C-alpha positions in Angstrom: -13.4 -20.5 -47.8 -13.1 -22.9 -50.8 -15.6 -25.3 -50.0 -14.7 -29.1 -51.3 -16.8 -32.5 -52.1 -16.2 -36.0 -51.8 -19.4 -38.5 -53.2 -19.2 -42.0 -53.2 -21.0 -45.2 -53.3 -21.0 -48.9 -53.2 -23.6 -51.1 -53.4 -23.1 -53.9 -50.9 -25.2 -57.3 -50.8 -26.7 -57.9 -47.6 -30.2 -56.8 -45.4 -30.0 -53.1 -43.8 -30.0 -54.7 -40.8 -26.6 -56.2 -41.0 -25.1 -53.0 -42.4 -26.7 -50.7 -40.5 -25.5 -52.7 -37.3 -22.1 -52.5 -38.7 -21.8 -49.1 -39.6 -24.0 -47.6 -36.3 -20.8 -49.2 -34.1 -18.1 -46.6 -33.7 -15.7 -48.3 -32.9 -15.6 -50.1 -36.4 -14.6 -47.5 -37.7 -11.0 -48.3 -37.4 -11.8 -51.4 -39.1 -12.2 -49.4 -42.2 -9.2 -46.8 -41.7 -6.0 -47.4 -43.4 -3.4 -48.9 -40.7 -1.3 -46.6 -41.0 -3.2 -43.7 -39.5 -3.4 -45.6 -36.7 -7.0 -45.0 -36.5 -8.1 -44.2 -32.0 -11.6 -43.6 -30.4 -10.1 -41.5 -27.1 -13.3 -40.9 -26.3 -15.8 -43.6 -24.2 -18.5 -44.5 -27.1 -21.9 -46.3 -26.7 -21.9 -49.7 -28.4 -24.5 -47.7 -30.8 -24.2 -44.3 -32.0 -26.2 -41.7 -31.3 -27.8 -37.7 -31.9 -25.3 -35.2 -30.3 -22.5 -38.0 -29.8 -19.3 -36.5 -29.6 -16.6 -39.0 -30.1 -12.5 -37.6 -30.1 -10.0 -39.7 -32.2 -6.5 -39.6 -32.6 -4.9 -40.4 -36.1 -2.0 -39.8 -38.3 -2.9 -39.1 -41.7 0.1 -37.1 -42.4 3.7 -37.9 -41.6 3.2 -40.4 -39.2 2.8 -37.1 -36.6 -0.2 -37.6 -34.2 -3.4 -35.3 -34.6 -6.7 -35.0 -32.6 -9.7 -34.8 -34.2 -13.3 -34.4 -32.3 -16.7 -35.1 -33.9 -20.3 -35.0 -33.5 -22.8 -37.5 -34.8 -25.1 -34.2 -35.7 -28.2 -36.6 -37.1 -29.0 -40.0 -37.6 -32.2 -41.8 -38.6 -31.4 -45.6 -39.1 -34.3 -48.3 -39.5 -36.1 -48.2 -36.4 -36.2 -44.4 -37.0 -37.9 -43.7 -40.1 -38.5 -44.0 -43.5 -35.4 -44.7 -45.9 -32.8 -43.7 -46.6 -31.4 -44.0 -43.7 -28.4 -41.8 -42.3 -25.9 -40.1 -40.3 -24.1 -37.4 -40.7 -20.3 -36.4 -38.1 -19.3 -33.1 -38.3 -15.8 -32.0 -36.9 -15.6 -29.6 -33.9 -12.0 -29.7 -33.8 -9.5 -30.8 -35.9 -7.5 -30.4 -39.8 -10.5 -29.4 -41.4 -11.7 -25.7 -41.7 -15.2 -27.0 -42.3 -16.2 -31.2 -42.0 -19.7 -32.3 -43.0 -20.0 -35.6 -43.8 -23.2 -37.5 -44.7 -23.5 -41.2 -44.7 -26.5 -42.6 -46.3 -28.2 -46.2 -47.0 -30.8 -46.8 -49.3 -32.4 -50.7 -49.3 -31.8 -52.1 -52.4 -33.1 -55.5 -54.0 -29.6 -56.1 -54.4 -29.1 -55.1 -50.5 -28.4 -51.8 -49.9 -26.8 -48.5 -51.4 -24.1 -46.9 -49.3 -22.8 -43.1 -50.1 -21.2 -40.7 -48.5 -21.5 -37.2 -49.5 -18.5 -35.1 -47.8 -17.8 -31.0 -47.9 -15.1 -30.0 -46.5 -13.1 -26.9 -46.1 -9.3 -25.8 -45.6 -7.9 -24.1 -43.2 -5.0 -21.5 -44.0 -6.9 -19.4 -47.2 -4.7 -19.5 -50.1 -1.9 -21.9 -48.9 -4.5 -24.4 -47.7 -5.9 -24.5 -51.8 -2.5 -24.2 -52.8 -1.8 -27.5 -50.9 -5.3 -29.6 -51.6 -4.3 -31.0 -54.8 -1.2 -32.3 -53.5 -1.6 -33.2 -50.6 -4.9 -33.6 -49.0 -7.0 -34.3 -52.3 -5.3 -37.6 -52.7 -5.0 -38.2 -49.2 -8.6 -38.7 -48.8 -9.4 -40.6 -52.2 -6.8 -43.1 -50.6 -9.1 -43.2 -47.5 -12.0 -43.8 -49.2 -10.7 -46.3 -51.7 -9.2 -48.2 -49.1 -12.2 -47.9 -47.2 -14.1 -49.2 -50.2 -11.9 -52.1 -50.5 -12.4 -53.2 -46.8 -16.1 -53.2 -47.2 -16.4 -55.2 -49.9 -13.4 -57.7 -48.3 -16.0 -57.6 -45.4 -19.1 -57.2 -47.2 -18.6 -58.3 -51.0 -20.5 -56.4 -53.6 -19.4 -53.5 -55.8 -18.0 -49.9 -56.1 -20.8 -47.8 -57.9 -18.9 -44.9 -57.5 -15.0 -44.7 -56.7 -14.2 -41.1 -54.8 -15.2 -38.1 -56.8 -14.2 -34.3 -56.1 -15.9 -31.7 -57.6 
């Protein structure tokens, strides 16, 4: 299996508590996901995420076809749990990827909060997955992360420090 990597970063000119409060609420993910995906959380979720939380979603990433995606918050360190960087990790348990590990990091700065995303992912279907990656998967992930950056900028201000970059 080939492992792909996506990185993105943006500066959010708001206090850490406000930024963390928004991103640590699972329900807010729908606000930063493209509308065409019809993102919906299917499982009950607490107001604040915690390590070990299993979240079941429905999304429509391609051709409007519904897909279930189950992730687990495997790690979490917020402003009340330790020193910066504050972060959480979501890992796919069931869904469209063979492997999905997404680390969300939040660094307090003099200008606000530097938010960084680091995603490692692998595709199913071996060689076929590798063939469709540059034509389907990579462009869709790029679109989703650019949409997210724009929505976060519209909600909080700030600037994109690193648009989605794939390696």
